[in-house]
C-alpha positions as a printed NumPy array, in Angstrom:
array([[ -47.846, -124.487,  -11.351],
       [ -45.642, -126.25 ,  -13.595],
       [ -47.221, -127.358,  -16.815],
       [ -48.343, -130.951,  -17.091],
       [ -47.504, -132.932,  -20.186],
       [ -49.505, -136.35 ,  -20.882],
       [ -47.488, -139.435,  -21.039],
       [ -48.176, -140.215,  -24.626],
       [ -45.889, -137.27 ,  -25.387],
       [ -43.656, -137.074,  -22.286],
       [ -42.592, -140.982,  -22.877],
       [ -42.464, -141.133,  -26.631],
       [ -40.186, -143.084,  -27.688],
       [ -37.044, -141.414,  -29.479],
       [ -35.08 , -144.636,  -30.809],
       [ -36.337, -147.923,  -32.15 ],
       [ -35.751, -149.492,  -28.965],
       [ -37.853, -147.458,  -27.182],
       [ -40.716, -148.705,  -29.501],
       [ -42.97 , -150.973,  -27.809],
       [ -44.828, -154.166,  -29.81 ],
       [ -42.94 , -153.483,  -33.058],
       [ -39.697, -155.453,  -32.885],
       [ -40.358, -157.238,  -36.795],
       [ -40.818, -153.585,  -38.284],
       [ -38.07 , -151.627,  -36.025],
       [ -35.634, -154.494,  -36.75 ],
       [ -36.265, -154.251,  -40.465],
       [ -35.59 , -150.457,  -41.044],
       [ -32.676, -150.826,  -38.848],
       [ -31.121, -153.582,  -40.695],
       [ -32.553, -151.568,  -44.068],
       [ -30.516, -148.315,  -43.082],
       [ -27.136, -150.057,  -42.001],
       [ -27.197, -151.997,  -45.194],
       [ -28.087, -148.92 ,  -47.586],
       [ -31.038, -150.81 ,  -48.565],
       [ -33.709, -148.267,  -47.662],
       [ -36.7  , -147.65 ,  -50.094],
       [ -38.052, -144.347,  -51.373],
       [ -41.556, -144.807,  -50.899],
       [ -42.854, -146.451,  -47.287],
       [ -46.15 , -147.06 ,  -46.135],
       [ -46.998, -147.625,  -42.97 ],
       [ -50.167, -148.591,  -41.957],
       [ -52.072, -150.293,  -38.799],
       [ -54.701, -149.114,  -36.192],
       [ -54.16 , -146.231,  -34.274],
       [ -51.983, -145.656,  -31.382],
       [ -49.657, -148.361,  -32.19 ],
       [ -46.904, -146.186,  -33.29 ],
       [ -46.748, -145.358,  -37.132],
       [ -45.921, -141.762,  -36.626],
       [ -43.488, -142.199,  -33.872],
       [ -41.61 , -144.813,  -36.163],
       [ -41.5  , -142.612,  -39.047],
       [ -40.126, -139.527,  -37.408],
       [ -37.38 , -141.826,  -35.6  ],
       [ -36.573, -143.226,  -39.06 ],
       [ -36.457, -139.51 ,  -40.561],
       [ -33.978, -138.546,  -38.035],
       [ -31.703, -141.851,  -38.364],
       [ -31.637, -141.277,  -42.533],
       [ -29.608, -138.568,  -42.149],
       [ -27.598, -139.152,  -38.91 ],
       [ -23.649, -139.803,  -39.408],
       [ -23.432, -140.799,  -35.712],
       [ -21.097, -137.594,  -34.819],
       [ -24.167, -135.384,  -33.963],
       [ -25.011, -135.479,  -30.691],
       [ -28.562, -136.564,  -29.008],
       [ -30.381, -133.161,  -28.929],
       [ -29.451, -131.632,  -32.404],
       [ -32.773, -131.339,  -34.55 ],
       [ -32.807, -132.576,  -38.098],
       [ -36.403, -131.167,  -38.209],
       [ -35.278, -128.851,  -41.133],
       [ -35.115, -131.728,  -43.294],
       [ -37.825, -133.315,  -42.12 ],
       [ -41.443, -131.825,  -43.83 ],
       [ -44.559, -133.098,  -42.244],
       [ -48.014, -133.13 ,  -43.935],
       [ -51.063, -133.278,  -42.485],
       [ -53.137, -135.123,  -45.35 ],
       [ -56.378, -134.887,  -43.555],
       [ -56.353, -130.655,  -43.554],
       [ -54.184, -130.575,  -46.677],
       [ -55.878, -133.102,  -49.239],
       [ -56.147, -130.961,  -52.384],
       [ -54.598, -131.094,  -55.519],
       [ -53.031, -127.654,  -55.029],
       [ -51.328, -128.898,  -51.954],
       [ -49.364, -132.004,  -53.648],
       [ -48.194, -129.668,  -56.231],
       [ -46.638, -127.531,  -53.831],
       [ -45.14 , -130.413,  -52.307],
       [ -43.891, -131.786,  -55.917],
       [ -42.103, -128.506,  -56.359],
       [ -40.513, -128.487,  -53.036],
       [ -39.126, -132.156,  -54.075],
       [ -37.285, -131.098,  -56.319],
       [ -34.743, -128.747,  -54.34 ],
       [ -32.208, -130.593,  -52.762],
       [ -31.18 , -130.44 ,  -49.293],
       [ -29.183, -128.001,  -47.718],
       [ -27.794, -129.987,  -44.804],
       [ -27.803, -133.615,  -44.483],
       [ -28.2  , -136.348,  -47.112],
       [ -31.84 , -136.688,  -47.705],
       [ -35.427, -134.807,  -47.638],
       [ -37.711, -136.887,  -45.891],
       [ -41.508, -136.118,  -46.539],
       [ -44.235, -138.058,  -43.762],
       [ -47.274, -137.429,  -45.146],
       [ -49.999, -138.612,  -41.994],
       [ -53.432, -139.945,  -42.684],
       [ -52.905, -140.282,  -46.06 ],
       [ -56.08 , -142.082,  -47.291],
       [ -57.811, -138.969,  -46.6  ],
       [ -56.236, -137.379,  -49.915],
       [ -58.758, -137.034,  -52.704],
       [ -58.849, -138.535,  -55.802],
       [ -57.502, -135.857,  -57.85 ],
       [ -54.766, -135.373,  -55.652],
       [ -53.524, -139.394,  -55.582],
       [ -53.164, -139.17 ,  -59.4  ],
       [ -51.053, -135.907,  -58.99 ],
       [ -48.633, -137.884,  -56.571],
       [ -48.557, -140.69 ,  -58.577],
       [ -45.536, -139.669,  -60.867],
       [ -43.435, -138.221,  -57.961],
       [ -44.375, -141.235,  -55.863],
       [ -42.554, -143.636,  -58.732],
       [ -40.021, -141.833,  -59.854],
       [ -38.792, -139.557,  -56.759],
       [ -35.501, -137.476,  -56.808],
       [ -32.318, -139.532,  -55.66 ],
       [ -32.584, -137.069,  -52.016],
       [ -36.128, -137.75 ,  -51.534],
       [ -37.951, -140.513,  -49.198],
       [ -41.62 , -140.529,  -48.614],
       [ -43.184, -142.243,  -45.363],
       [ -46.786, -142.269,  -45.322],
       [ -48.963, -143.35 ,  -42.501],
       [ -52.532, -144.494,  -42.327],
       [ -55.393, -146.199,  -40.449],
       [ -56.961, -147.37 ,  -43.489],
       [ -55.187, -149.158,  -46.121],
       [ -58.097, -150.103,  -48.12 ],
       [ -58.996, -146.495,  -48.933],
       [ -55.711, -146.213,  -50.417],
       [ -56.187, -146.933,  -54.49 ],
       [ -53.842, -149.505,  -55.686],
       [ -51.608, -147.535,  -58.032],
       [ -49.91 , -146.046,  -54.604],
       [ -49.746, -149.295,  -53.033],
       [ -48.139, -150.589,  -55.808],
       [ -45.325, -147.877,  -55.828],
       [ -44.707, -148.216,  -51.644],
       [ -43.099, -150.589,  -49.907],
       [ -45.836, -151.662,  -47.087],
       [ -45.434, -152.128,  -43.267],
       [ -48.248, -153.821,  -41.257],
       [ -48.136, -152.5  ,  -37.409],
       [ -49.562, -154.978,  -35.219],
       [ -51.779, -154.042,  -31.888],
       [ -49.871, -153.991,  -28.776],
       [ -50.268, -157.275,  -26.693],
       [ -51.854, -156.874,  -23.308],
       [ -48.371, -158.257,  -21.924],
       [ -46.541, -155.689,  -23.671],
       [ -48.863, -152.801,  -22.439],
       [ -48.721, -153.901,  -19.029],
       [ -44.838, -154.027,  -19.162],
       [ -44.425, -150.616,  -20.643],
       [ -46.836, -149.369,  -18.059],
       [ -44.932, -150.814,  -15.361],
       [ -41.975, -148.956,  -16.241],
       [ -43.531, -145.693,  -16.217],
       [ -45.685, -146.117,  -12.855],
       [ -42.032, -146.747,  -11.854],
       [ -40.452, -143.647,  -13.246],
       [ -43.126, -141.577,  -12.256],
       [ -43.285, -143.18 ,   -8.131],
       [ -46.491, -144.995,   -8.607],
       [ -47.491, -148.093,   -6.72 ],
       [ -49.593, -150.087,   -9.106],
       [ -51.053, -153.466,   -8.376],
       [ -50.452, -156.033,  -11.426],
       [ -54.098, -156.404,  -12.188],
       [ -54.946, -153.035,  -12.251],
       [ -52.207, -151.772,  -14.856],
       [ -53.475, -155.414,  -16.778],
       [ -56.841, -153.92 ,  -17.015],
       [ -55.559, -150.618,  -17.996],
       [ -53.926, -152.593,  -20.811],
       [ -57.052, -154.674,  -21.925],
       [ -59.439, -151.552,  -22.104],
       [ -57.06 , -150.015,  -24.078],
       [ -57.492, -152.535,  -26.905],
       [ -53.942, -152.926,  -28.579],
       [ -53.411, -149.024,  -28.601],
       [ -50.405, -147.329,  -26.062],
       [ -51.35 , -144.393,  -26.722],
       [ -55.186, -145.264,  -25.43 ],
       [ -53.344, -146.948,  -22.533],
       [ -51.021, -144.109,  -21.468],
       [ -54.368, -141.919,  -21.748],
       [ -56.429, -144.499,  -19.612],
       [ -53.065, -144.617,  -17.014],
       [ -53.518, -140.764,  -16.638],
       [ -56.77 , -140.296,  -15.78 ],
       [ -56.713, -143.013,  -13.381],
       [ -53.338, -141.676,  -11.594],
       [ -55.554, -138.286,  -11.281],
       [ -58.541, -140.203,   -9.781],
       [ -56.54 , -142.529,   -7.222],
       [ -53.193, -140.778,   -6.479],
       [ -49.778, -142.711,   -6.055],
       [ -51.373, -145.78 ,   -5.177],
       [ -52.833, -147.385,   -8.351],
       [ -55.474, -150.266,   -6.946],
       [ -57.799, -152.648,   -9.131],
       [ -60.852, -151.529,   -7.374],
       [ -60.081, -147.979,   -8.31 ],
       [ -59.18 , -148.809,  -11.721],
       [ -62.619, -150.585,  -12.318],
       [ -64.526, -147.693,  -10.511],
       [ -62.978, -145.1  ,  -12.873],
       [ -63.135, -147.259,  -15.706],
       [ -66.724, -148.333,  -15.122],
       [ -65.232, -152.16 ,  -16.432],
       [ -67.149, -155.296,  -14.822],
       [ -64.502, -156.48 ,  -11.979],
       [ -63.328, -160.314,  -12.111],
       [ -64.554, -160.894,   -8.984],
       [ -68.226, -160.405,  -10.35 ],
       [ -67.887, -162.83 ,  -13.278],
       [ -66.122, -165.735,  -10.286],
       [ -69.284, -165.086,   -7.866],
       [ -71.697, -165.465,  -10.947],
       [ -69.893, -168.5  ,  -11.694],
       [ -69.844, -169.969,   -8.443],
       [ -73.54 , -169.207,   -8.089],
       [ -74.469, -171.181,  -11.245],
       [ -72.41 , -174.07 ,   -9.97 ],
       [ -74.21 , -174.048,   -7.22 ],
       [ -77.438, -173.761,   -8.977],
       [ -78.936, -170.549,   -7.071],
       [ -81.018, -169.075,   -9.194],
       [ -82.299, -166.484,   -6.822],
       [ -79.487, -164.985,   -5.926],
       [ -77.874, -165.267,   -8.958],
       [ -80.679, -162.987,  -10.697],
       [ -79.997, -160.22 ,   -7.231],
       [ -76.321, -160.213,   -8.735],
       [ -77.12 , -159.468,  -12.362],
       [ -79.743, -156.594,  -10.925],
       [ -76.757, -155.237,   -9.024],
       [ -74.602, -154.872,  -11.949],
       [ -77.577, -153.165,  -13.916],
       [ -77.938, -150.822,  -11.224],
       [ -74.448, -150.026,  -10.957],
       [ -74.537, -148.483,  -14.835],
       [ -73.719, -151.571,  -16.513],
       [ -74.9  , -152.867,  -19.975],
       [ -76.391, -156.57 ,  -19.956],
       [ -74.807, -157.502,  -23.558],
       [ -71.303, -156.403,  -21.869],
       [ -72.204, -158.424,  -18.764],
       [ -73.201, -161.933,  -21.18 ],
       [ -70.574, -161.131,  -23.467],
       [ -68.113, -160.961,  -20.26 ],
       [ -69.461, -164.071,  -18.883],
       [ -68.822, -165.612,  -22.113],
       [ -65.252, -164.903,  -21.934],
       [ -64.958, -165.813,  -18.554],
       [ -65.917, -169.465,  -19.567],
       [ -63.366, -169.184,  -22.274],
       [ -60.812, -168.717,  -19.868],
       [ -61.989, -170.991,  -17.16 ],
       [ -61.73 , -173.585,  -20.021],
       [ -58.428, -172.695,  -21.282],
       [ -57.335, -172.88 ,  -17.755],
       [ -58.143, -176.818,  -17.429],
       [ -55.052, -177.473,  -19.656],
       [ -51.622, -177.023,  -18.942],
       [ -50.688, -176.355,  -22.909],
       [ -53.122, -173.467,  -23.176],
       [ -53.039, -171.904,  -19.764],
       [ -50.647, -169.401,  -21.623],
       [ -53.48 , -168.157,  -23.988],
       [ -54.755, -166.835,  -20.282],
       [ -54.241, -163.163,  -20.518],
       [ -54.421, -161.792,  -16.85 ],
       [ -52.219, -160.979,  -14.018],
       [ -50.964, -163.605,  -11.752],
       [ -52.983, -163.568,   -8.873],
       [ -56.158, -163.558,  -11.293],
       [ -54.093, -166.524,  -13.03 ],
       [ -54.47 , -168.42 ,   -9.507],
       [ -58.624, -167.828,   -9.435],
       [ -59.158, -169.154,  -12.87 ],
       [ -57.109, -172.076,  -11.795],
       [ -58.722, -172.92 ,   -8.771],
       [ -62.522, -172.427,  -10.113],
       [ -61.421, -174.356,  -13.381],
       [ -61.547, -177.461,  -11.066],
       [ -64.818, -176.851,  -10.33 ],
       [ -66.359, -176.781,  -13.312],
       [ -66.634, -179.643,  -15.678],
       [ -65.341, -179.32 ,  -19.656],
       [ -69.147, -180.244,  -20.319],
       [ -70.461, -177.478,  -18.645],
       [ -68.147, -174.777,  -19.59 ],
       [ -68.812, -175.768,  -23.35 ],
       [ -72.496, -175.557,  -22.814],
       [ -72.452, -172.378,  -21.019],
       [ -70.036, -171.058,  -23.603],
       [ -73.018, -171.979,  -26.324],
       [ -75.811, -170.586,  -24.459],
       [ -73.874, -166.863,  -23.701],
       [ -72.87 , -166.609,  -27.088],
       [ -76.352, -167.13 ,  -28.198],
       [ -78.115, -165.042,  -25.784],
       [ -75.072, -162.39 ,  -27.13 ],
       [ -76.09 , -162.879,  -30.931],
       [ -80.076, -162.277,  -29.945],
       [ -79.338, -159.659,  -27.461],
       [ -79.932, -156.646,  -29.81 ],
       [ -82.889, -157.902,  -32.147],
       [ -84.611, -159.008,  -28.408],
       [ -87.586, -156.638,  -27.453],
       [ -87.401, -157.382,  -23.683],
       [ -83.174, -157.516,  -23.26 ],
       [ -83.481, -158.34 ,  -19.44 ],
       [ -85.596, -161.351,  -19.823],
       [ -83.347, -162.407,  -22.261],
       [ -80.29 , -162.382,  -20.367],
       [ -82.086, -163.448,  -16.886],
       [ -83.576, -166.256,  -18.891],
       [ -80.064, -167.353,  -19.882],
       [ -78.589, -167.352,  -16.554],
       [ -81.33 , -169.073,  -15.366],
       [ -80.436, -171.784,  -18.063],
       [ -76.742, -171.679,  -17.479],
       [ -78.048, -172.552,  -13.322],
       [ -79.894, -175.33 ,  -14.567],
       [ -77.203, -177.089,  -16.56 ],
       [ -75.55 , -179.157,  -13.38 ],
       [ -79.136, -179.379,  -11.941],
       [ -80.266, -183.202,  -11.329],
       [ -83.606, -182.221,  -10.496],
       [ -85.615, -182.502,   -7.11 ],
       [ -83.972, -184.144,   -4.372],
       [ -85.303, -187.19 ,   -3.664],
       [ -86.114, -188.225,   -0.282],
       [ -83.376, -190.684,    1.216],
       [ -85.383, -191.915,    4.305],
       [ -86.877, -195.234,    4.568],
       [ -90.568, -194.136,    5.237],
       [ -92.716, -192.183,    3.697],
       [ -94.513, -191.408,    6.974],
       [ -92.303, -189.592,    9.765],
       [ -91.004, -192.411,   12.551],
       [ -92.446, -189.735,   15.191],
       [ -95.943, -190.275,   13.855],
       [ -95.678, -194.272,   14.901],
       [ -94.239, -193.579,   18.124],
       [ -97.235, -191.616,   19.141],
       [ -99.365, -194.229,   18.184],
       [ -97.014, -196.618,   20.251],
       [ -96.39 , -198.698,   16.664],
       [ -92.917, -199.753,   15.55 ],
       [ -92.473, -199.106,   11.889],
       [ -90.751, -201.828,    9.634],
       [ -88.835, -200.438,    6.759],
       [ -89.785, -201.326,    3.327],
       [ -86.6  , -203.607,    1.725],
       [ -86.08 , -203.811,   -1.688],
       [ -86.515, -207.306,   -2.978],
       [ -82.95 , -209.148,   -4.452],
       [ -84.579, -212.462,   -5.481],
       [ -86.912, -212.76 ,   -8.612],
       [ -90.345, -212.705,   -7.975],
       [ -90.811, -216.698,   -8.584],
       [ -87.933, -216.921,   -5.817],
       [ -89.731, -215.112,   -3.216],
       [ -90.504, -216.606,    0.141],
       [ -94.228, -216.947,    0.887],
       [ -94.918, -214.74 ,    3.738],
       [ -98.362, -215.068,    5.787],
       [ -99.398, -211.368,    3.709],
       [ -98.333, -212.982,    0.361],
       [-100.057, -216.409,    1.015],
       [-103.55 , -213.912,    1.848],
       [-103.087, -211.924,   -1.083],
       [-102.798, -214.99 ,   -3.591],
       [-105.831, -216.619,   -2.135],
       [-107.597, -213.32 ,   -2.217],
       [-106.739, -212.931,   -6.111],
       [-107.514, -216.958,   -6.736],
       [-110.654, -216.523,   -5.025],
       [-111.651, -213.608,   -7.293],
       [-109.866, -214.763,  -10.64 ],
       [-112.1  , -214.466,  -13.706],
       [-111.381, -216.831,  -16.662],
       [-110.195, -214.574,  -19.535],
       [-110.352, -215.332,  -22.982],
       [-107.303, -216.835,  -24.946],
       [-105.613, -214.109,  -26.706],
       [-105.378, -213.342,  -30.193],
       [-101.785, -212.457,  -31.718],
       [-102.423, -210.865,  -34.805],
       [ -98.972, -210.499,  -37.29 ],
       [ -98.643, -206.763,  -37.957],
       [ -97.169, -205.34 ,  -41.033],
       [ -93.771, -203.609,  -40.051],
       [ -94.271, -201.466,  -43.069],
       [ -96.645, -198.62 ,  -42.816],
       [ -97.452, -196.383,  -45.674],
       [ -99.489, -193.044,  -45.917],
       [-102.901, -192.907,  -46.856],
       [-102.439, -190.301,  -49.748],
       [ -99.155, -192.306,  -51.294],
       [ -99.036, -194.176,  -54.509],
       [ -98.177, -196.933,  -51.998],
       [-100.776, -197.023,  -50.047],
       [-103.144, -196.94 ,  -53.146],
       [-101.534, -200.219,  -54.417],
       [-101.421, -201.792,  -50.916],
       [-105.122, -201.124,  -50.769],
       [-105.893, -202.726,  -54.142],
       [-103.341, -205.89 ,  -53.099],
       [-105.325, -206.587,  -50.192],
       [-108.318, -206.279,  -51.8  ],
       [-107.219, -208.963,  -54.157],
       [-105.994, -211.036,  -51.543],
       [-108.923, -210.597,  -49.7  ],
       [-111.337, -211.732,  -52.831],
       [-109.144, -214.722,  -53.359],
       [-109.632, -215.612,  -49.627],
       [-113.384, -215.603,  -49.859],
       [-113.196, -217.965,  -53.407],
       [-111.322, -220.53 ,  -51.48 ],
       [-113.197, -221.041,  -48.257],
       [-117.193, -220.545,  -49.216],
       [-119.117, -222.234,  -52.121],
       [-119.818, -219.665,  -54.638],
       [-121.852, -220.119,  -57.916],
       [-119.784, -221.326,  -60.904],
       [-122.344, -221.238,  -63.631],
       [-121.56 , -221.933,  -67.396],
       [-121.545, -219.156,  -69.808],
       [-121.188, -218.378,  -73.277],
       [-118.001, -216.422,  -74.901],
       [-120.744, -213.853,  -76.523],
       [-122.136, -213.435,  -72.734],
       [-118.64 , -212.527,  -71.434],
       [-118.053, -210.194,  -73.958],
       [-121.442, -208.312,  -73.704],
       [-120.651, -208.013,  -69.968],
       [-116.791, -206.749,  -70.66 ],
       [-118.533, -204.046,  -72.319],
       [-121.266, -202.948,  -70.232],
       [-118.279, -202.235,  -67.57 ],
       [-116.381, -200.101,  -70.057],
       [-119.591, -198.296,  -70.545],
       [-119.962, -197.821,  -66.745],
       [-116.313, -196.501,  -66.339],
       [-117.125, -193.85 ,  -69.317],
       [-120.329, -192.659,  -66.872],
       [-118.249, -192.472,  -64.079],
       [-115.791, -190.338,  -65.866],
       [-112.762, -193.09 ,  -65.572],
       [-112.124, -192.459,  -69.819],
       [-108.649, -193.517,  -69.487],
       [-109.201, -196.871,  -67.942],
       [-112.16 , -197.568,  -70.14 ],
       [-109.917, -196.833,  -73.421],
       [-107.521, -199.101,  -72.127],
       [-109.973, -202.083,  -71.583],
       [-111.416, -201.069,  -74.982],
       [-107.785, -201.935,  -76.588],
       [-108.391, -205.567,  -77.159],
       [-111.164, -207.999,  -77.388],
       [-110.827, -210.659,  -74.294],
       [-110.357, -214.227,  -75.843],
       [-111.775, -217.235,  -73.545],
       [-109.754, -220.361,  -72.742],
       [-112.321, -222.286,  -69.994],
       [-112.619, -219.53 ,  -67.249],
       [-109.664, -217.684,  -68.078],
       [-109.87 , -214.319,  -70.189],
       [-106.548, -213.517,  -71.858],
       [-105.674, -209.895,  -72.894],
       [-103.565, -208.02 ,  -74.393],
       [-102.034, -204.406,  -74.459],
       [ -99.461, -202.812,  -76.487],
       [ -97.306, -201.724,  -73.678],
       [ -96.603, -202.292,  -69.823],
       [ -98.582, -199.077,  -68.522],
       [-101.491, -200.639,  -70.032],
       [-101.421, -203.703,  -68.228],
       [-100.235, -202.213,  -64.606],
       [-103.193, -199.851,  -64.629],
       [-105.936, -202.908,  -65.714],
       [-103.95 , -204.911,  -62.875],
       [-104.69 , -202.378,  -60.242],
       [-108.086, -202.4  ,  -60.998],
       [-108.856, -205.517,  -61.983],
       [-110.511, -206.586,  -58.372],
       [-113.829, -204.217,  -59.319],
       [-113.653, -205.621,  -62.575],
       [-113.356, -209.344,  -61.864],
       [-116.323, -208.801,  -59.185],
       [-118.223, -207.193,  -61.792],
       [-117.985, -210.121,  -64.46 ],
       [-118.215, -212.872,  -61.446],
       [-121.162, -211.395,  -60.046],
       [-122.771, -210.637,  -63.811],
       [-122.16 , -214.45 ,  -65.084],
       [-122.628, -215.81 ,  -61.405],
       [-119.151, -217.558,  -61.983],
       [-116.967, -217.16 ,  -59.542],
       [-113.729, -219.147,  -61.072],
       [-113.322, -216.707,  -63.96 ],
       [-109.695, -214.84 ,  -63.467],
       [-108.013, -212.627,  -65.978],
       [-104.616, -212.992,  -67.85 ],
       [-102.902, -209.884,  -69.026],
       [ -99.948, -209.924,  -71.587],
       [ -98.209, -207.526,  -73.296],
       [ -97.688, -207.49 ,  -77.353],
       [ -95.649, -204.953,  -78.727],
       [ -96.807, -205.653,  -82.536],
       [-100.206, -204.403,  -80.983],
       [ -98.711, -201.134,  -80.157],
       [ -97.082, -200.573,  -83.764],
       [-100.853, -201.888,  -85.272],
       [-101.723, -198.385,  -83.737],
       [ -99.624, -196.492,  -85.263],
       [-101.7  , -195.708,  -88.336],
       [ -99.904, -194.062,  -91.664],
       [-101.841, -191.203,  -93.285],
       [-102.881, -193.691,  -96.045],
       [-104.541, -196.131,  -93.356],
       [-106.149, -193.582,  -91.614],
       [-108.098, -192.333,  -95.037],
       [-108.853, -195.701,  -95.819],
       [-110.343, -196.387,  -92.038],
       [-112.299, -193.433,  -92.719],
       [-113.471, -194.088,  -96.214],
       [-114.772, -197.671,  -95.131],
       [-117.277, -195.313,  -92.488],
       [-118.015, -192.94 ,  -95.095],
       [-117.526, -193.455,  -98.647],
       [-118.484, -190.219,  -99.904],
       [-115.19 , -188.773,  -98.432],
       [-113.757, -190.529, -101.566],
       [-115.584, -188.514, -103.828],
       [-115.032, -184.961, -101.79 ],
       [-111.448, -185.779, -102.704],
       [-111.887, -186.457, -106.208],
       [-114.388, -183.352, -106.658],
       [-111.562, -180.955, -105.163],
       [-108.362, -183.148, -106.336],
       [-107.365, -183.157, -102.981],
       [-103.991, -185.201, -101.636],
       [-102.912, -186.934,  -98.96 ]])
């Protein structure tokens, strides 16, 4: 039995022309060799399986090649590979630096390939710094890693960095097609496309999957065999789901989702794939974006056909709902219900509601035929109600309405205040006070209220009584403001001055209760209040220390004796 060699090793590129999907890097390296412009420290970084180590070996071989060697000649004695995953200590790096000093016996350069260089320890990195910065003229270092962020910056600054990109689905599919032809395997285009998608940009993974599927299906590689072996959801599943959603068939949609789960697929995988399917349909609706559709030619035709059935608004709403379900899936307690609810919402996007009966009769016509009655269809009136023709039925209705008509009282139209205020806001309190004052003014104008004569002393007495009432009720602030000045009467108008506008506003808000108390007490409803601001009065209340002492001395002369006895100062 012949020994089997996996495709990843069997078809490993031997020249830069064979490398898939890294044309920019391979062209750069070829030009650097041709122009003798190659750096002595190179760093190849990128995801797994994209050709970092392969390119490093091809480059090491080409450096010492002068074009006279045969294709099978080996330059391995000038290439030294070090696996940093297992040789990551300081001693391993010291052994390497000792070997670097020895010039090559054959060829021009000694090439050191250090794979998985991010696995070196911190001490090993530090031991490698000096050699990497100033290597001998006959040495070239090629470092390869999948995790560039783990390499210390001092190493990165000493290297020429090449970032390898993921292999595109198109490039991977074309290379798989080439390998299938080399092995005499008949492969469907969609089957190779699914393998390339499953590889997720890694050519080595794509070749490993290819070998596995070929072992399962033999020389005939079909899309159905690939989806069954790789346990991936087929395009047909999403095409059928979308058709059911567009037709608002919720029961069939839930049954299909249950069948998908019974095959071992995850609900999260299903809803994420459905969101991607909607995205592909949205891309298919515009000729400029069709190139973003990474599918085979046969599947592309299906996408273009289904995209005509779905509107752009439906697809945008569908992507939004599916993406929201995708985000909530991991935190949901009932994940199946979450996906089912999302599917029902998707199937309801284009649902217009309950279908209305388009028949002109509410009662079936067969009922009238059994009774020997000819039904009359109800016609929608096209004229205004005032222009309607008087039929006998209408005349009878009008007479009945007139006979039982009751005289209605005239409607009173009240002017509503369009501006509403909250019952707990300051503006509502002010509005209430203003309303009370307006009510008071209306009462005075419309009713005959007493206007008895009174003396100024009586007014001051009532004023002080109201201040006492406020203090008993705990309204000390308002009571103190009213006690600042003594009102001066001019006819029935009381003039009062306050030192600032704040006092004035506070009294204006409370003047309704104040005036009501004074008017009732003096039996005169012509009394009004005129409030003014006098800033000089505010200055009068800013007493100096001497003025305060004089005031106290007026109230109690003994305080001056106390000051002189103890020789106190002010």
